C-alpha positions in Angstrom: 0.0 0.0 0.0 1.3 3.5 -0.9 2.7 5.5 2.0 3.5 9.2 2.2 6.9 10.1 3.4 6.4 13.3 5.4 8.8 16.2 6.1 10.1 15.3 9.6 10.5 17.6 12.6 14.2 17.1 13.3 14.3 19.5 16.3 11.8 20.9 18.8 12.0 24.3 17.2 11.7 23.2 13.6 8.5 24.2 11.7 10.0 24.1 8.2 13.3 23.2 6.5 15.1 23.0 3.3 15.2 19.6 1.5 18.8 19.9 0.5 19.1 16.7 -1.6 17.8 13.2 -2.2 20.2 10.3 -1.7 17.7 7.9 -3.4 16.2 8.2 -6.8 12.7 7.3 -8.0 12.5 3.5 -8.4 15.2 2.7 -5.9 14.6 0.1 -3.3 14.5 1.5 0.3 15.0 -0.5 3.5 14.3 0.7 7.0 17.3 2.6 8.3 18.5 3.7 4.8 19.6 7.3 4.5 17.2 8.7 1.9 17.7 12.5 2.1 19.5 15.4 3.7 17.5 18.2 5.3 18.8 21.6 6.5 17.1 22.6 9.7 17.4 25.7 12.0 20.4 23.9 13.6 22.3 21.8 11.1 22.1 19.6 8.0 20.6 16.3 9.1 20.4 12.9 7.4 16.9 11.4 7.2 16.4 7.6 7.7 13.6 5.6 6.1 11.3 4.0 8.6 9.5 1.6 6.2 10.6 -0.7 3.4 9.5 -0.4 -0.2 10.2 1.4 -3.5 10.6 5.2 -3.8 7.7 5.6 -6.1 7.6 9.3 -6.6 9.6 12.3 -5.3 7.1 15.1 -4.6 9.5 17.8 -3.4 12.7 18.1 -5.4 16.1 18.6 -3.8 17.0 22.2 -3.1 13.5 23.2 -2.1 13.3 25.6 0.8 10.6 26.3 3.3 9.1 22.9 3.3 6.7 22.7 6.2 6.9 19.9 8.8 4.5 17.0 8.0 4.1 18.0 4.3 4.5 15.0 2.0 7.8 14.9 0.3 7.7 11.5 -1.4 5.6 8.4 -1.9 6.7 4.9 -0.9 5.1 2.0 -2.7 5.4 -1.8 -2.5 7.2 -3.7 -5.2 5.0 -4.0 -8.2 2.5 -1.4 -6.9 1.7 1.6 -9.1 2.0 5.2 -7.7 -1.5 6.5 -7.1 -2.7 8.6 -10.0 -3.3 11.7 -7.9 0.0 11.6 -6.2 1.4 14.7 -8.0 -1.3 17.0 -6.7 -0.2 17.3 -3.1 3.4 18.2 -4.0 3.1 22.0 -4.0 0.8 22.5 -1.0 -0.2 19.1 0.2 -3.9 19.7 -0.5 -6.3 17.9 -2.8 -5.5 14.3 -3.9 -3.8 13.2 -0.7 -7.0 13.6 1.3 -7.1 9.8 2.0 -3.6 9.8 3.5 -3.1 13.5 4.0 -5.9 14.0 6.4 -3.6 13.6 9.4 -1.1 16.1 8.0 -3.3 19.3 8.2 -4.4 18.2 11.6 -0.8 17.7 12.6 -0.1 21.4 12.0 -3.2 22.4 14.1 -3.1 19.9 17.0 -0.9 16.9 16.3 -0.5 16.0 19.9 -3.3 13.3 19.8 -2.5 11.3 16.7 1.2 10.9 17.1 1.3 9.7 20.7 -1.6 7.3 20.1 0.4 5.7 17.2 3.4 5.4 19.5 1.6 3.9 22.4 -0.5 1.6 20.2 2.7 0.4 18.6 4.1 -0.9 22.0 7.7 -1.7 21.6 8.0 -0.8 17.9 10.2 1.9 16.5 7.8 4.7 17.2 9.4 5.2 20.6 13.2 5.0 20.8 14.6 3.0 23.7 16.5 6.0 25.1 13.3 8.1 25.0 11.3 5.4 26.7 13.9 5.1 29.5 14.1 8.9 30.0 10.3 9.1 30.2 10.2 6.4 32.8 12.9 8.0 34.9 11.2 11.4 34.8 7.7 10.0 35.3 6.4 11.3 32.0 3.6 9.5 30.2 4.5 8.6 26.6 0.9 9.0 25.6 1.2 12.7 26.4 4.1 13.3 24.1 4.0 14.2 20.4 6.7 12.5 18.5 8.8 14.7 16.2 10.8 11.9 14.6 9.9 10.1 11.3 6.3 8.8 11.3 5.7 10.4 14.7 8.4 8.5 16.5 9.1 9.8 20.0 12.8 10.6 20.4 15.1 12.0 23.1 14.4 15.6 22.4 10.6 15.1 22.6 11.0 13.7 26.1 13.3 16.6 27.1 10.8 19.1 25.8 8.0 17.4 27.7 10.1 17.4 30.9 10.7 21.1 30.5 7.3 22.0 29.2 5.9 23.6 32.4 8.4 26.4 32.1 7.8 27.2 28.4 4.1 27.0 28.9 4.3 29.8 31.5 6.8 31.9 29.6 5.2 31.6 26.2 2.2 33.9 26.7 4.5 36.7 28.0 6.9 36.1 25.2 4.0 36.3 22.7 2.5 39.3 24.4 5.9 41.1 24.2 6.3 40.3 20.5 3.7 42.7 19.2 5.3 45.6 21.1 8.7 44.7 19.7 7.4 44.0 16.2 7.2 47.6 15.0 10.9 48.3 15.9 12.4 46.2 13.1 10.2 47.7 10.5 10.8 51.3 11.7 14.6 50.8 12.1 15.4 50.6 8.3 13.6 53.9 7.8 15.8 55.6 10.3 19.0 54.1 9.0 20.1 56.5 6.2 23.8 55.7 6.2 25.4 53.2 3.7 25.0 49.7 5.0 24.7 46.1 4.0 21.6 44.1 5.1 22.5 40.5 5.9 19.3 38.4 6.1 18.9 36.5 9.3 19.3 32.7 8.9 16.9 30.3 10.5 19.7 29.4 13.1 20.3 33.1 13.9 16.5 33.6 14.5 16.4 30.6 16.8 19.5 31.8 18.7 18.0 35.2 19.1 14.6 33.8 20.3 16.1 31.3 22.8 18.7 33.7 24.3 16.1 36.5 24.7 13.7 34.0 26.4 16.6 32.8 28.6 17.5 36.3 29.9 13.8 37.4 30.2 12.5 34.3 32.0 15.5 32.8 33.9 16.9 34.7 37.0 20.6 34.7 36.2 23.4 35.3 38.7 27.1 34.9 38.3 30.1 33.6 40.4 33.6 34.4 39.2 36.9 32.8 40.4 40.5 32.7 39.3 42.1 29.3 38.7 45.8 28.7 38.6 46.8 26.6 35.6 50.4 25.7 36.0 49.9 22.2 37.4 47.2 21.5 34.8 49.5 22.7 32.0 52.3 20.5 33.3 50.1 17.5 33.4 48.9 18.2 29.9 52.4 18.5 28.6 53.5 15.2 30.3 50.5 13.3 29.0 51.0 14.6 25.4 54.7 13.6 25.6 53.6 10.1 26.6 51.2 9.7 23.6 52.0 6.7 21.5 53.3 7.5 18.0 52.2 5.9 14.8 54.7 4.8 12.1 54.4 8.2 10.6 55.3 9.8 13.9 51.8 11.1 14.5 50.8 11.1 18.2 47.7 9.0 19.1 46.2 12.1 20.9 47.0 15.7 21.6 45.2 17.0 24.7 44.0 20.7 24.9 43.4 22.8 28.0 39.7 22.6 27.0 39.8 18.8 27.1 41.0 18.9 30.7 38.5 21.6 31.7 35.7 19.4 30.3 36.9 16.5 32.4 37.3 18.6 35.5 33.8 20.1 35.2 32.3 16.7 34.6 34.0 15.2 37.6 32.9 18.1 39.8 29.3 17.8 38.5 29.3 14.1 39.5 30.0 15.3 43.1 27.3 18.0 42.9 24.2 16.5 41.4 22.1 19.5 42.5 24.1 21.6 39.9 23.7 18.9 37.2 20.0 19.7 37.2 17.0 21.4 35.4 14.0 23.4 36.5 10.4 22.5 36.1 7.4 24.0 37.9 6.7 20.7 39.7 10.2 19.6 40.6 14.0 20.2 40.1 15.3 17.3 38.0 18.7 16.1 39.1 20.0 14.3 36.0 21.7 10.9 36.3 24.1 11.4 33.4 26.8 14.1 33.1 26.5 15.3 29.5 28.6 18.3 28.7 27.5 20.7 26.0 30.5 22.6 24.5 29.8 25.8 22.6 31.3 25.7 19.0 31.3 28.7 16.7 30.0 28.0 13.2 29.4 30.3 10.2 25.7 30.8 11.0 26.0 31.2 14.8 26.6 28.8 17.6 26.0 25.1 18.3 26.6 23.0 21.3 27.7 19.4 20.6 27.6 17.1 23.6 30.3 14.9 25.2 28.1 12.3 26.8 29.0 10.7 30.1 32.1 12.9 30.2 32.7 12.0 33.9 33.2 8.4 32.9 35.5 9.0 30.0 39.3 9.3 29.8 41.0 12.4 28.6 42.1 10.9 25.3 38.6 9.8 24.6 37.2 13.2 25.4 39.8 14.9 23.2 39.1 12.6 20.3 35.3 13.0 20.6 35.5 16.8 20.9 37.7 17.2 17.8 35.3 15.0 15.8 32.2 16.8 17.1 33.7 20.2 16.4 34.7 19.3 12.9 31.3 17.9 12.0 29.5 20.8 13.7 31.4 23.2 11.4 30.5 21.1 8.4 26.8 20.8 9.4 26.9 17.0 9.8 26.0 16.5 13.4 23.2 14.1 14.3 20.2 15.5 16.3 21.1 13.5 19.4 24.7 14.9 19.3 23.6 18.5 20.0 20.1 18.3 21.5 20.1 17.8 25.3 23.1 18.0 27.6 23.1 18.7 31.3 25.6 21.6 31.6 27.4 23.8 29.2 30.9 25.2 28.7 31.8 28.2 26.6 35.5 28.7 26.1 36.9 31.9 24.5 40.4 31.5 25.8 41.8 30.9 22.4 40.8 34.5 21.5 42.7 36.0 24.4 39.4 37.0 26.2 40.2 37.9 29.9 36.8 37.6 31.4 33.1 37.2 30.2 29.8 35.8 31.4 27.7 33.4 29.3 23.9 33.1 29.1 22.3 30.0 30.5 21.2 27.5 27.9 17.7 26.3 28.9 16.6 23.9 30.2 20.1 23.5 31.7 20.7 25.4 35.0 24.4 26.3 34.5 27.1 27.3 32.0 30.8 28.0 32.7 32.5 30.8 30.8 36.2 30.0 30.4 38.7 32.7 29.6 42.4 32.8 28.5 45.2 31.6 30.8 47.7 34.4 31.3 50.7 35.0 33.5 49.8 37.3 36.4 51.4 38.4 39.6 50.0 36.5 42.6 50.9 36.4 46.3 51.8 33.0 47.8 52.9 32.5 51.4 53.3 36.3 51.7 55.6 36.6 48.7 55.0 37.9 45.2 55.4 35.4 42.4 54.2 34.7 38.8 51.5 32.1 38.0 49.4 31.2 35.0 45.8 32.3 35.9 42.5 31.7 34.1 39.3 33.5 35.1 36.1 31.5 34.9 32.5 32.7 35.5 29.7 30.4 36.4 26.2 31.6 35.2 23.3 29.8 36.9 19.6 29.6 37.1 18.8 30.9 40.6 15.6 28.9 40.7 17.8 25.7 40.7 21.1 26.8 42.2 21.5 29.1 45.2 24.5 31.4 45.8 26.2 29.2 48.4 25.9 26.1 46.2 27.3 27.9 43.2 30.2 29.1 45.3 30.8 25.7 46.7 30.8 24.1 43.2 33.3 26.7 41.9 35.5 26.1 44.9 35.5 22.4 44.3 36.2 22.9 40.6 39.1 25.2 41.5 40.5 22.4 43.6 40.3 19.9 40.7 41.9 22.2 38.2 44.7 23.3 40.5 45.4 19.7 41.5 44.6 17.9 38.2 46.2 14.6 39.3 42.9 13.9 41.1 41.4 13.5 37.6 43.5 10.3 37.2 41.8 8.7 40.2 
């Protein structure tokens, strides 16, 4: 029986995307799990996997098409020997007339899709409509799967859907205010170009830039931020880094197996400290503060369109060489737009490092629904007093930004004090 392949929602914020290219042609056999297309979202370029088996009977939306709405049909999958339905071409532009028999859910999906998708998932039991990770997260958080709308292919519930459901009380309360504020702010962008009478170049906002602006504005407007700053001495950490790099095995070509950066050691130190302070590795909801069981570190990476935060998962359980290798791979694929959804959606705590630019001090904005982010600045030689005598040390200033609803001042200070102890005595990371 012919089945519509719909434009998937590949992130919680995605309402439309660009169908960059097809990796399968009409007439090709498709198996579940095959990569059939690439879609550009507001975050990155994502690969789309087939959920069902069959023949790609007809492509309704050609590669390179922009602004394709989520849940619009993009292709038709048929069984071997089955003809493509005669009216199949009609829905391609707007998903309207002919697909009424199969398209009926799609218009509803735009209006109120919450009911159909969860029912499909719960009715399917252990089928692929709920990923194992999403099911486990829902059980741990006490969230009913039947209340979640799946954003994956064919309504599949994935990790980001559960995370959105866990954090939903906060957006629900904040949205009306955000929407109420929007009309007041709306005239400003239109009036501004009239007032700008000097030569300028207008650079259109990308989808990613719009999402960044929206999320960070909501973060500062709805989350009570406060900041704790400390200076960390780096000399012991730099010595350990040099010693470990010198010990790296060499390949036949003389290339070391790993090359640790200061950021790699900071990631490990933060993760180890978060394991000791689960009340910092947490998220806010109106009903409860969620203390997360896994320490997943989101690391800010600058890309041409803005910023993305790939995740080093379980960083407290990984060795420095593994963290270094993963971070290099994640950063490279982030800059080329090849990250998978689960590699940048989620995370329990963030790190933003601008030390490579020589930045002396800065404060970052909390990345909701996380409750904390550490701003890492450059290490520089400074005059310090030790045992009553003036000496020189390599010092790095770090600022912790936190959600005050989750983390109080004393807890933030205690966490930073513990992190300072780990960074200034990094051999403890080897234990």
